[in-house]
N, C-alpha and C positions, 0 to 999 in steps of 0.2 A: 424632451422638445423636439421637436421636428429638423432635422438636416434641412440648412437652408441652400436654394438652388444656387450651386456656385456658376451658372450662366450668367446670372446678374451683375457679376463682377464685367464681366465685355460690354454687357449695357452700360455698366455705370462708365466704363474708361472712355467708352464712344461718347455718349451724353455730357461728360463733364469735357472733352474734348472740343465739344462741336459747339457748347451752349444752344445747342435747338433742339427740339426733338422731329423737327421734319425733316432736318438737315443728317441726325443722327442716326434715323430711320431710312433714308436713302444708303447712307454709309454700309448699315447693316441688311441693307435689302429686306426693309418691314414695312409694312404699309403706317403710315404716321397714328392710325388707331392703336396698331399693334403695340407700338413706342409708347401710345401714352399708358398705356397698360403694365407696361414692364415698369414705366416709371411710378406707378402707384404701387406696384409691389416693391421696387426698391424702397419707397418711401415708409412701407409699411415693414419689409425688415430693418431699415435703420432707425426708425422711428424721428424720422428728420424730413422736410421739405425737398430739400438737397438743390432742387432748381425753381427759384420764383419767378412772378412775373414783374419786370421793370421795363412802363415801356413799352414798346412794342418785342423787347425781346426777354430771355433767359438769366436771371444771373446766379453764382452759387450762393448758398448759405456758407458759414462759418463753416459748417461741419461737412461740406463737400470740398470745401477749400483743402482742409483738414483730411478727407479721405483723396485727393485727387492722386498725391504723389504715390502713394503707399497703393494705390489698386491698379497703377499703372504697372508700377513694380511688381504686382502679383499675377499681372497677366502675361508681361515677358517672360518669368519664371516659367507661367504654365504653358506658353507656347513653346519653350525651350523642351520642356520636359517631354512633350506630345511630339519634337519634330525626331527625323530620323536622326541617327549616331553622328557626330561628324567623324569625316575619314581619320583613320586612327595614324597617331603620328607613332610609330615604332620605335626611335630614336628618344621619346618621351617618355617610353608605358615602363610605369614603374608597378611591377604585378609580382604573383608569387604561382606559378600552377604545380600542383601533386598530382603525378602519374603513377597509377596502379600496374604495375606488369609483374610478370614470373621472371624467375633466375634465367638471365641469357639475352632480354629485351635490352637492358642497360649495356652489358658487357660487349653487348652487335651491333647495336642502333646508337645508346647514349653519346659517345664521343662525336659522331657527326651532326648530332641533332643539339647536341650542348655547343658545337660550333655555331651552326648557320644562329641561333637563336644569338649568341655573343656578337656575330655581325650585322645583325639586326636589330636587334632590341636587346642591348648589352644592360638596361635596367631591369632584364625580366631573371626570375631566378625558378629555378627547376627544382623540385621537391620526388626523389622516385620512392617508391615505397614498395614493398613488397605484397604478393596478391595470393593471400592463403586460401581463396575461395571463388565462388562464380556469384557472389551474394552482390544482389545491386543496390546495397542498403548504402554504403558510402558515397553512393554517388548523389541517392535519393539527400543525403543530407547536406550535400556539400563537399563531405571532406576531400575527395576526390574529382578532378577536373576531367579527366581523360584517363581509357585504363585502353591496353590491349589483350586481345584472346580469342578463345574459340565462344562463339555465342553457343549456348546452351540452355537447358530447359528452367535455371534456376535465374537466367537473365531476365532482370525487368520487364514488360510487355512495352512499355512506354521508352526502355532504352533506343537511341539511334545507335546503330553501326554502321560503319562503312567497311568493305574487304580492304586489308592493307597487301597479302602476297597468300599464297598457296605455298605448303609446305607440305614435305613426307618425311616419313620414319626412315631412320637408318642405325643400321648396329654400330657400336664402339666397343672397344677395346683396346687395351695396352699396345705402346708398340712391343713384338718381337710375340705377341700372346698366338699359340697356335695357329689360329683362324686367319692370322695377318698373311698365312702362307699357303695355297692352295684353294680349290673351289667349294665355295661356302653351299653346302648342300642343305635342306632343312633339317636334316637328321644329324649333321655335325653343329648344325647351332642350338638346334633343339637340345642336344647332348652336353651342352655346358651349363654353368652356373650364373643366375642372373640375376639382375638387379630389376625390383619393381618399380615405379614411380607412382606411389598414389598420396595426394594430398588427404583423401578422407582413410588410408590404410588399407587397403582392400586388399585380400591376396591373390589376385587377376585381374588380368586386364587384356585389351586387343589383340596381344601378342600369344596371347594363351588361346583364344579363340580361333585366331587364324592356322596355331599349331595344330589345333585339335580337329579343325577339318582336313589337314593330310593326316591323322590317326597320332600325334604326336603330342607327347607333353614334356616339358620344361619345367626344371629345378630350379622354385625363386629361392636365392640365398638370403636374403635380405629385404625390403619394403622402405622406400625414402619417400620425402616429401615432393621435394624438387632435382632440375635437370642437375643445379652444381655437384648437390652431394652423389648423384647418381654417377657423374662423368668424373669425379673425386675418386669413388669408389674404385671403379675401373682402372682408372690411371694407376692406383697404388694396389692393383690384385690382376686377379686370373677373371674376375664376373665379367658380363656382359651388359652393357646399357643401352637402352634404345629408346632415341631421344629425335624430336623435331631438329631435322636436317640445317636448313636456316636460319631458325632462332635460337639454336647452342654452337652458331659458327667458330667464335672465339672461344668458348667454352672447351673444343673440340683440338686445342690447338696440341700438337704432338702426340697426338692419339691418333688411331688407326681406323677409319670409318671405312661402313660397307656395307652394299645395297642388301635390304633384308631378303632373306629368301623365301618370304613368305608376303602373300598382300596383304597389307592393310591398304584402308582409308586413308586418302590424301586429308590435311586439316589447312582450312579458311582461316586464318589470322586478320581479326578485325579491330578495328578502333571502335572504341564506344565510348558517351557521353551523352548528359541527362539532358532531355529537351529544354530546360530550362536555359541553357546556355549556346542553344543553335544559331541564334541573331547573332550572339555578342562577338564585337569585329574582333578584340584579342584573342578569344579563344578558335573563332576562325582559322586565323592565321596561323597559331599552334598547331591546328589540325594539318591543315593544309601543310607545312611543315613535316608533322610527322609521317604523314604520307607520302613525301619527297623523298625522304630519307630510306623510309622503308621499301620505296622502289627501286632505289640505287643496283646497279648490278651487284650479284652475289661478288664475296670475292676468288679468286679461283681456288679450285679443289689444290688440298694438300698432295703433294708426290704420294703420301702412304694410303691414299683414299685409293679405291678401285669397284668397280660394278662384280655380280656375280658371273662366272663367266659362261 
């Protein structure tokens, strides 16, 4: 069975409202002959004459009267569907968003983000979930609304990305560690025992590549999957962690942070989302909040932070 032409609903609505082929034609900016043909198609589709001659005018059949109210409602609902979304009412917004991030995001940016959400849209709930990899599958499936991180080769080509901030890697050790005193050279840094952070369990990373260029190697004592684990180990041992500075700001409280004596490429932390949510007003609002919160000035350096002399 062929699909009916839904444009005929608009034509029927106008014909029943006007009760005249000529007036309906003027209203829809059609010629009288085109409107007559449309009426013929409506009669075929409904199996009813719909409008019949009565003197010099037309009157609706019982079937047309029966359809009148329903057709008008359907046309109004269709127009509402195709109309741009109404202005977002944050005070009445009742919705849950899922954000996927590496450890450090919630600790550093979560409090400010939640405070802004509570102030502007108290009915909104944020769900923070861990980010074990860069696979874009959860965003494609709709399980994740927003994500933060570094755009990589495994990021879906359709995924939208917008830079949030630039970050750099820093070295971190416990308070009182030997590296907390004196000038930190590449040789002193390499001589320590290190924590390697790798979600894929690799046995080397960018620090090893940078040390190799300087003719040095380091001893990797352990491999962990995240920043929080690395910093917890550094806090309770003589191990050295290398982590993004701004992303781990709060996690590094009480630890000694220093500028690396080798050069590592800077990071661009981006906000990622699926294009299906690009035009969604509520999602646009949340993206804006995350960008504002992440662009706030960084907290002042701890007193025990230093740069290489």
